[in-house]
C-alpha positions as CSV (number, residue, x, y, z in Angstrom):
1,X,-153.3,95.5,96.4
2,X,-153.4,92.1,95.9
3,X,-150.2,90.6,94.3
4,X,-150.1,86.9,93.4
5,X,-149.2,85.4,90.1
6,X,-152.1,83.0,89.8
7,X,-155.2,84.6,88.0
8,X,-157.5,81.8,89.7
9,X,-155.9,82.7,93.0
10,X,-156.1,86.7,92.8
11,X,-159.9,86.4,91.0
12,X,-161.3,84.1,93.7
13,X,-160.0,86.0,97.0
14,X,-160.7,89.2,95.6
15,X,-164.2,88.3,94.8
16,X,-164.3,86.5,98.2
17,X,-163.2,90.4,100.0
18,X,-165.4,92.2,98.0
19,X,-168.7,89.6,98.8
20,X,-167.2,90.4,102.6
21,X,-166.7,94.3,102.6
22,X,-168.5,95.4,99.1
23,X,-166.7,98.9,100.0
24,X,-163.3,97.7,99.3
25,X,-161.5,98.4,96.1
26,X,-158.8,96.0,95.3
27,X,-156.0,96.8,92.9
28,X,-154.1,93.3,91.4
29,X,-151.1,93.0,90.4
30,X,-149.6,89.8,88.9
31,X,-145.7,90.3,89.4
32,X,-143.6,91.7,92.2
33,X,-142.5,94.6,89.9
34,X,-146.3,95.1,88.7
35,X,-147.2,95.5,92.5
36,X,-144.2,98.1,93.3
37,X,-145.6,100.4,90.1
38,X,-149.2,100.3,91.2
39,X,-148.4,100.4,95.2
40,X,-146.5,103.5,94.3
41,X,-148.8,105.2,92.1
42,X,-152.2,104.7,94.4
43,X,-151.0,104.5,97.6
44,X,-153.3,101.7,98.8
45,X,-154.0,101.1,102.6
46,X,-153.0,97.6,102.5
47,X,-150.8,95.6,100.3
48,X,-151.3,91.6,99.9
49,X,-148.7,89.9,98.6
50,X,-147.9,86.2,98.0
51,X,-144.4,85.1,99.0
52,X,-143.3,83.4,96.0
53,X,-143.9,85.8,93.3
54,X,-142.2,84.9,89.8
55,X,-139.8,87.7,89.6
56,X,-139.1,89.5,92.6
57,X,-139.7,87.2,96.1
58,X,-142.7,89.3,98.1
59,X,-140.5,89.4,100.9
60,X,-138.4,91.6,98.8
61,X,-141.5,93.6,97.5
62,X,-142.5,94.2,101.0
63,X,-138.9,96.0,101.9
64,X,-139.0,97.8,99.0
65,X,-143.0,99.4,99.9
66,X,-141.7,99.7,103.2
67,X,-139.0,101.8,102.6
68,X,-141.3,104.1,100.3
69,X,-144.4,103.8,102.0
70,X,-143.5,103.3,105.8
71,X,-147.3,103.7,106.7
72,X,-148.9,101.2,104.0
73,X,-149.7,97.7,105.9
74,X,-148.4,95.1,104.7
75,X,-149.6,91.5,104.3
76,X,-147.7,88.3,103.4
77,X,-149.6,84.9,102.1
78,X,-148.5,81.7,100.9
79,X,-148.9,78.1,101.0
80,X,-146.6,77.8,103.5
81,X,-147.0,77.2,107.2
82,X,-147.3,79.6,109.7
83,X,-143.9,79.4,111.0
84,X,-142.3,80.0,107.7
85,X,-144.6,83.0,107.4
86,X,-144.0,84.7,110.6
87,X,-140.1,84.4,109.8
88,X,-140.4,85.8,106.3
89,X,-142.7,88.7,108.2
90,X,-140.1,89.6,110.5
91,X,-137.1,89.5,108.3
92,X,-139.1,92.5,105.6
93,X,-141.2,94.2,108.4
94,X,-144.2,93.2,107.0
95,X,-147.4,93.3,109.2
96,X,-149.0,90.2,109.1
97,X,-149.0,86.7,107.4
98,X,-152.0,84.4,106.4
99,X,-152.2,81.4,104.8
100,X,-153.8,81.1,101.4
101,X,-155.5,78.0,103.3
102,X,-157.2,80.1,106.1
103,X,-160.7,80.1,105.8
104,X,-162.3,83.5,104.2
105,X,-163.5,84.8,107.4
106,X,-159.7,84.8,108.9
107,X,-158.5,86.5,105.9
108,X,-161.2,89.3,106.1
109,X,-160.9,89.5,110.2
110,X,-157.1,90.0,109.6
111,X,-157.1,92.5,106.8
112,X,-160.0,94.8,108.5
113,X,-158.2,94.9,111.2
114,X,-155.1,96.5,109.8
115,X,-157.0,98.8,107.8
116,X,-159.2,99.8,110.5
117,X,-156.0,101.0,112.3
118,X,-154.4,102.7,109.1
119,X,-154.0,106.7,109.9
120,X,-156.4,108.3,107.4
121,X,-154.6,110.7,104.8
């Protein structure tokens, strides 16, 4: 699951991640509410959340998802610097933070490591 209010960002990151690993299936959400609804319905291995969603902050979305699906991996992303991101991760119980400005290899490596460590149901 990837939630970001920018169609361009969602499309670009999704395309690049699938090019890195064609086996990944990536659902998309434009708002926090949509991310919560789709995550609860599909129970993905990982949720990538923009911190600044238009309706609900990504940190709040992460907290709500964590309560309902404690095993799902949650990664916050933003244009903010890594210190602000790590503070947000700690506040909401997410697993990691990655800057939207990070190289795609770093995105893929971070997400793949978390997915590989997800217990299978």
